[in-house]
Each structure stands twice: as structure tokens, then as C-alpha cells.
N, C-alpha and C positions, 0 to 999 in steps of 0.2 A: 502495499499498502505507502511507501513511502516514496519506491520508484513509481509510483500514478500521481503521489503530488507532487513531488519535483521535478519529473520528465514527463509533463501531459504537455509541454509545449517545449519547442524548439526556440533558442534564441542566436542571430544570424550578424554578424557585425561587416559593416562597411562603407567604405568612404561618400560619403553622399557629395561630396563635390566632385568628387573624379570617376565615381565609378557609378553601376548601374548592375542591380541585383534583382533578381527574377526567380522568382518560386516557380520550376515546372509544375511539380507532380506532387500532393501530399497526400499520406492517408494512411487509417489505423488500420492495422490488420487484428481480428477480434481473436480471441482463443482457437474461437471453432474456424478461423482460415476467410471471415467475412471480411470487404474490403467495406472502410468509410470513408469517403473523399472529404478531407478539406475544403467548405466552401471558401471560394473567394474573401466571402467579410470577415473568415476567421483567420486571414492575415493580415498583419497590421507592422506598420511601419513608424517609427519612431529615432525622436533626436536623443543621440543618449546623453544629455545634458538639459534636459528637459527640464528638468527642478529648480521651478523660476525664481527658491530661497537662494540658489548655487550661483556666485561669483564666478561661474563655468561657462563657456560657451562653446560648443564643440559642431564642426562638420559631421560626426562618425554618430553614423545612423544604425539603426536595430531593425531587421525583421522579425517577426515574433508568429510564429505557425502554433496554434492553437489549436490543439488534435481534440475530435471528436470520441465518446463511447469510448474512452480509455479504461479499463481492467489490468488486473494483476494476470498476468498470463499475455497482454499485447505486444505488439510490434510496432514502432513507427516508422514510417517511410516518407524521406524528401529529399527531392532535388532540385539543389538551387544552383543557376549560371549566377556567377559574379564578374561583371568585365569592366577591368580598370584600364581607360586608355592613357592615362597621364600620373607616372611613378607620383610617391609622394615626397619624394625629395626628385628632383630633375638627373636624370642619366643613372639613376640608383635604383638598386630595388633589394631588398633582403626580410624574409621571413622564418618564422620557427614553430616547432609543433613537440609538445612535451606530451608523453600519455600520465595519467595520472594513478596511481599505485591501488586509488578507491573505487575501480570501477574494472569491470572484466572485457575484455577483448576478444572476440571471436577472429575476428578479419579484417586489419587494420592495414586503408592500404595510404603511401603519401607519393602522387607520383607529380615531378617536375619535367617539362620539358623543354629548351631554349636551344636557337640557333649558334654554331659555333661560333660566330663573331661577336657574340656578348657571354665575356667571363662570366663564369659565376662559381663560386668557390662552395664546397657542401663539407657540413659534418654531421655526426650520426654517432650516435650512443645506446648501444643495447638491441640496437634492432638490424634485420634484413637487410643487407643492402644489394642493388644489381644495377649496372650502367651499362646501357646499349646504345648503337649510333645506328638512326632511323634512315633507311633507304635515300630519303633526301637530306641527309649531312647535320638532322636534326639531333640533340643529344638527349638524352633521356632518361633519370635517375627516378628507380622506385624502389621504395622503402615498404616495409614490409612488419607489422607485430602483431601477437600474438600474449595473450596474458587469460591465465583460466581461473586466476585468485584474486579477489580485493579484500583490501582493507581496511579499518575504517579510520574517519581521520583522527588526527591528535595534536594537540594544541601546541602552535607557537612552531608547528613545523615552516622549515624554509621554502621557497618558491620549486614549483618542478624546474626549473632550470637549473637547477644547482645539484639536482643529483638522478632526473628523473629520466627513464630512454627517452631519446628522441633524435630529431631531424631540423638541422638548420643549414639556409640557403642566402646567400650573399652575394655581389657584386662588388663588395668591397675586397682589396687583398689583404686591407690590415686595420688594425684599432689608427696608426697612423693617417690612413687615406682617409679612415672616417672622421677622423677631428680636423684634419684639413677641409672635407665636404664643409661641419658645420663651422667649422671657423671662416669662413667662405663667406656663410650665410651673417655668421654676428661681428664682424669686422669693422666693414662698411658703416656700421649704422653706429660705432663706437667715434664719438668726436669728441674735441674740446671746443667747442665754440663759445662763443664772447657768453653766450647766456652759462652755461657751463661752466666757463672758468669763473664766471662774477660770482656763483654761488658757490663754489670750493672756496674761492678765496676768502668771502662773507662768515662759511662756514668754521673754517681753519684758524680764525684769526687769534691769536695768542698762545696757536700751538705749539712747541717745542719741538716735537717728536715725531718719525714717522706713523709711529702707534697711535697717536693721539690723533693726529690729523685722520688715519682711517678709520678709529672709532665714532670720529667726530659725522664725517662723512654718511658710514654705515648706520651709525643713531637716526641721521636724519629720515636718509632712502626708508629704513624697516619703518618709520612712523610716518610718514608723507604721500609713499609714492603706496595707494590702497593697490591691493593683489585681485585682480579681475582676469580668470584664465582666458585666453582664446586661439584656439584652438580653430580656427575659422582660416579658410581659401591660405595664403600663404604665411599667414600669420600663425600659422600652425606650426613651423620652423624656424621663420623669418621676425626678428624682431621690430620694434619698430625704433627711428632716431632719437639718439638723446633729447634733441630737442621737442620732438614728440611727446614722448614721455613726460618731459618736465610739463607740459602745456597741459595735457591731459590729468597728471597727477594721478596715473592707474596704467599699470601695464601686467603681464603675467611675469613667469620665472626666467625668461630671454630678456624681456624689456628691461626686470627690475639688476640685471645682468649686464646690462648695455650700460646703463646710468649709472652703477656705482663702480663700472670699470670706467666709466665716462671721467667722472667727480675724484676720481684717487688719481686716473694720469692727468688732470688738471692739478692736482697736487703734487704730482712727482713721484708717483707712488704705482710702480706697473704692477696689473694684476692679469688676470686667465682667465677664461668661463672653465669651470669645471661641471662636465656632464656624468649625471648620476640616476641611480634608481632609487625610490625610496619605498617599494614595495619590500617584500621580506628575502630578497636578491642579494648573494653578498659569495656569488662568484663570475666572475669574467666570463662568458662562453668561449670559446675557440676564433668563432666570425666574431667580424662586428658588423653591426648594423641595429634597428631602431628601437635596442628594446631599452634604449634610457627614456625617463619618463619626467627627468628632471634637471636641473642646469643652475649651479649654486657662484659663488668667488671664491676664485685662492690668489692669496697674493702671498707669492715666492719668497718676497725678503722679510717678509714676517711672520711665516710658514703657518699660517692660518687659513683654514677655512669659514665661510661667510655667508651665508642663506637670508638675507633681508626679505624673502617671502616671509619668512617664520616670524614672525609679528612678535613674538617674545622672547625669541635667544638672542641673549646678550652678546658683544662683543666678541667674538672666538668660542663663541658655544656654538653645537648644532641639537635639532631636535634629536631625540635617540633612534628614530625612523633612520637618520642619517649618517650615525656611527658605525666605524669599521666597513666601511662601503667604500668599493672600487669606483675609480672616477679615470677621466678621460679629461685631460689637460689640453683644452684645444689648440693653443700657440704654443705649446712645444711638442705635440703629440704624444705627450708621456702617459701614458698610464702610471695609478697612482691609486692611493685610498685615505679616506678620512680616516681621523684618530680613534681609534677602539673606546670604549668604554672605558675607566676607572676607577677606581676605589679610591686614589689620591686626588682624581677630578670630579666624581660626579659622588658626591654625598651631601648627608645632610646632619645638622647639628640642633638637637631640641631641648631646653632647656626648662623647665615647668615647674612652678610652685603649687603645692595644694594641701590647702588647710581643711582637717576633719575638724566637724562643727561638735558639739556639746549633743546634736538631735539627728545627728548620722551625715548632713549635709556634706558637700565636696566646694569646699567655694577654690577656686584655681583662678591660675595664668601662665602663659605661656610665651617664649620667646623661638621663633622658626627661622634657622637659619639653612636655606639651602644653598649647591653650590651646583656648577656643570646644568649638565642638562633637567637637574631636581629644579634650577631655578626657571628654564622654560617652562616646565609644567607646572609649577607653582604661581608663577603667573597668568599664564592660560588659564587655569581654573579657579582664581582670585577675580578673574575680569570676566570671565561666565557667569556671578554672581551677582552683577552690578544690574542693578533694578529689580531685583528680585525681593521678595520676601526674604527679612532676615529670619525671621522666626520658622522658616518652613525649611531654611540650609541650614540651620541648626538644629532643627530635628533630625535632619538627614543623615549630617555627619557621626551626630551622637549616637544615633542607631548605628551605627557601624557596626558598633560592640558592645550593643544592648543600653545604653544608658539616655538617659531622659534628662533634660533643665532647659538652662536659656543660657544665653552669651550674646558675646560679640568680637567679631574681628576686624583689627586693623592694619593695613598697609600704604605702603606708595601708591601714588598711580601705575599700574602694571606695563604700559603701555611707555611710560618715561624709560629706557633702558638704560641713561647716566645715573638712575639713583641707584645705592645699595638698598636690596632687595630682603628685606624681615618682614615677618607677616606676626603681631600679636595678637591674643588673644586672653580674655575673661570670660572665666562661666563660673556657673555656679547649679551643679549635680543635684536632681533631686538623691533620697539618703541611698545608700549603698551601704548603711547596715544598722543592724536594730542597737539603739543603745538604752537605758545603758546594757551593759555586756550581761556574761561573756559572747564574744563573735567573733566573725572572722569577714575577710574582705580579700580579695585581689586590687592589685593598683590600678583605680581606673586611668584612662584615657582623657577621656575631655575632647575640647577642641584641635587637638595636636592631630599630625598628618599622621600616627600609628602605624609605621612599616611594619615595626619589628610585629608589633600587633597582629598586621593584616599576613606577614608571610608565614606567622603562625596555622592560619587557616589555609594556607595552599601547599598540598598533599601532590608531592612529586609522581612525576605521570611515570607507572612502570611499565616495561617492555615496549622501549619503543622501535620504531623500524628504521625511523627519519632525523637526518639533522634536524637541529632545533635554532632558534633565538634564544641566546641568550644575552650574560653580561655583567658586569663588573660594578661595585658600587659597595658603599659603605652608610651605617647610619648608628646615632648617636646618641642616648637620651640621657641627660641630668635631669633626675627627682629626685626634690626634694618635699617631705609631707610632715605636717606638723599635728599634732595630737592636741586633742583640748586637755586641761588638767584633769579633769575630773576619768579620764581614761588613761590605764595601766595596758602597756604593750608587753604581751607574756611571750611571744614569739614571732620574729621574723623569717624571710626564707634565705635560705642559706645562698651562699657562694653557686653559681655554675661555671665551667670553663665545657666546651669543647671544640674541636679543630679536627677541619681536615685539609686535605691536599689543595684544596681553593676555597675552604668556607671556615670560618671565623665566628660564634658567639661567644660573649663573656658576660657575667653580671655578679653585680657584686654589691650588698646590704649591709650598712654602718648605722645603726641605730646611739645616737649620741643626745639620751636626755629624751625632750619631747620631739626633737625630731630624726626621722630615720629619711638618710640620703642611698637614692640609689642610682647605680650606671650600668645602662645598658651601652654592648657595642653588639654591633652586625656586621660580617662586611665580605664581599666574595670579590676575589680577583681569579679572572679566566684571562688567557693572551690573545683571545678573541671574544669575538661576539656572535658566534655560534659554537654551536656544540653539539657533538657526534653519539649516537647511540651508545650507551653503553652503563651496565647495569652495576657497575662498581659507582661511577656520578651517580646513579640511584638511589643506591643502598646511602653514599656520602651524605646526600640531600636529604634522605629520612631522618637518618642520626641527626642532621643538625635541628630539622622540624621536632624530632622528638624532642631535643634539648629546651627549645623554643618554647614549645607549650609546658613541659613542665615547667621551667620557669615562669610560664605566663600564668599558670596554675595555682600556684603558690601562693598562700594567703598570707596576711597581715592578722595575728590574735591577737585580741585584746580585751580587757576585763573592766 
């Protein structure tokens, strides 16, 4: 029945600007062999970017075939012809197909025919390949694939292109050739015009170092050039000019790269576009092609990647989905990689003060200091809370760990990347303990991010088959809990230390008079942002999860 629900229609994509797609035939074959045709009114064509709330416009169209009378045991048939006379990038062609481990393939065939004067490079992985020359001289490649088993999806699995069987075709002989093609589209639009120079001079006035200049320019572009995705016509791969972007005050990732590169150049700081993929793809295929879906900026002299479309990413910081990703630097035609996540750069520090009242309530305050990618996510999250009902936000945050109460959160302007980002909170929790005692309670979370507590709820996925996205980070919590005079503390939790090859956790509890001071530290350091299936890794993670759960279950006993 899941198959009926999920596969009762077929979706096929095509370039609405350059291609035409025709459904030649489509029907359902019922379990008894009866054919039920798809009527023309059950074939719909829609724009891929049809969401009116999304700042994205595209030429990509989708044909949707809605099959009738689909039931368990049915077979679905369709024949579709797509004809594209104009290449997406003039003079070039590339396409790839990958087979999912989550489906069975009885007989899948991919065939490409091309004239000998058009050089086509091919690569395949774990498929049967055959090459023939036709009587008229054309070259034909055929690839066949069968798979009689399928396996369930796994959380955080990387994209199929990183590991699955598949085929790739491309007319690009190398990544250098692909970089040159893209650079030829970008470079003519990158100019230090009088308008660009005047703006750069104004923004960098008073600065003394290249880093200060670059940071001022990046912050301005991030805050003032609104992101609008424009994948229509030539704009799908070709940006606007620097002056046009300044006049419009908006643009897509290509436009952001052009205006930032122009401003940096006006300040005497060379930079280059860096092609990147923001999906869960962490390896470059053997052949170059249009597998990239994003472009950011790289400043060689400073050694930093910048993405001004990521509105809340501070200078030198990238969103999590852009960390540890392969890049192609279009000016030098080099392949490179963005920095991996790191527990020394991507970490949080939370300082919390709690006071237990004589009636069992908790009055608390916290100071949260995120660093690296956590600053990006924190700014974004707090920005999303603006103009929303405060009590609803507080209820949702406290409800994460079954707490109730009231409070408020204070922070600077999330969009001002020049400020130091610190989030402060004040809160009052409904009684967490029955007083007078005897009684016991666990340490509450309040309005702090609660990364350590949240990690205790996650159980490692056992028996993985496929590579998955992981990463490095660190969370440190300092908690000070003060007890009222009429309450006597009879027992506090014991310290816990647990350590594996990549993961560490430790906690410490020290009671001094009526004040209990708690320190918790969790860190994970891996040399990449992807992990391979490994039962030992799962066991190590389970040890850590058990240690954290044990610590967070520990109670303070009072009388």
C-alpha cells in the first residue's frame, strides 16, 4: 500500500525554456492484466518553483502523470519524449544517473548515442557497460543494471552520487575545463565601476587591514543584497552586472558572488567564485558537469570562504551544509574543499544560574555564547521568532524537555553581523519538586539551547549500510544552582567521565554550602564531515549516549 500511495503518480522534469516534453502513452496495468489508460486531463505540467512564498524563479518544469485505479500488484507504464534543441550551457552537455538502494530494479537500461565529432566522456560504477559503433558512425553506450533487493532509507545518508551504482556523461574533459566555462560567464560581469569603487571606498573608510576591509564589504552585501533565486533563461547560469545588482538590491548566488568580488577588487583584495553543492554530496564525481547547485566566494589571501547569501553567517563562517564540501575555484581552475567542522571552531558555551524557591519553583537566567556554525543557526532561529507571540515561543522551548513556565529571551539584531552575538534569557519554571521534602529532582534546562540534553534523546542508528553525514562540535555547560535556607541537600550526582576515540563526555558536581556547581562538556572530533558504516562507531556512540543519559537521569536529593 505504501507503493500505491508513493508511486501512484510519476514526475518528470524538463527545461521549460529550452525543451519540449510529450507524454506519448501512459496506463495502469491492473493485477488481472487489464489496461486503464491515463486520460489527458490527468497529465499536469507545473512550474518547479511555483511556491508564491519562495524567492526563487526557475525555467524547470515538471510533468506529473496521475495513474488511475492503482492497487497493490499493479504495474504502471509510461512513455515520454523530451526534446531539447538548445543546451543548458552553450556547447556543452552533462548528465548523470544513479540507482537508489531503496528500490529494486528488474531491468534498467541507459543508452546514449552521439556523433563521433562530439567528444563525450563517460564514467560508470557497478553497472554493466557496452560500447558499439553504429553503421552510420555514431557511437552508442549502453549500461544495464539489475538489483533484486532493496533496503530502508537511513537517516543522514549522503547523496547517491557519493556511493551508489550509476552512470555519468559529460563533454567536459576536466574540472579545469568546466571551471573555465563558468568563469567565462562570471568574469565579464565582475567590474570595478565608478559606482562600485565609490561604495567600496565608503564602506572601508577607516579600516587598516585587508581582513577588516573584506569583513565590512561582506557584511554589507549580506545585509543589503536580498536573495532572490533566478534560474530563468540565461540567468540560470549567467549573472547580472555589478551595477545592475546594486540597482536592484537583490540577486541570486551568482549575483552575490559578482557584487562581492567586484567590491573586494575595488578594495585591492582579489577573490574567486567557488562552485559548491549544498546537498549531502561530499565527493566530486570523476567527470565534471552541472552537479553544482551553488556558488560562493573564496578569498585566497585570507584563506576564507564567504557565502553572502547565507544571511546569518558571520565573516569566515559557513552554514553547516557547506562545511567539508568539495569546491571548484573558477579563476585558478583548482579543486579544493571548504573547512571541515571542528570542535575547536564550532562550539557553544552556556552559563546558567538557577535558584530553587521554597515552594519548589526554579528562577533562572542564562548566557549563551555560540561559535562557528552555531552562531549562524542561533541568529537564524532568533530571527524566526520575531513578530511571534512570546509565550508560544517560551512554551515550545520549555516543552522540549517537559518543562513549563514563563520567561523572555534577549539578543542583538540577528541581521547585524558586526555585533557580538550572545543570547540571554530569564525564566521561571513551575515547581520541579514537592517541598517541603524529602524529594529529588533532575537539573532543569530552562531556556538554554540544551544541546547536551537533546543528544541524550538520540539513539545511534544500528546496522548502517551507507555513508552518512556526521561532524565535529563541542558543548560546554556551566550551571550554578542555589538552594533556599530551609532546604538541606542530602545527595548530589557523582562525576562521570566517558571517552572513546572520537567522542568525549564528562560532568562534575561540587556542592559548596547552599550552592551546587555543575560542569558538563561533550565533544566530538572527526577528521571529515562524513562517516562510513562501522559497528564499532555505533558501539562507541552508544557508550556515549548511555553515559549522557545516566548523567542526566541523576537526581539531587533534598530534605
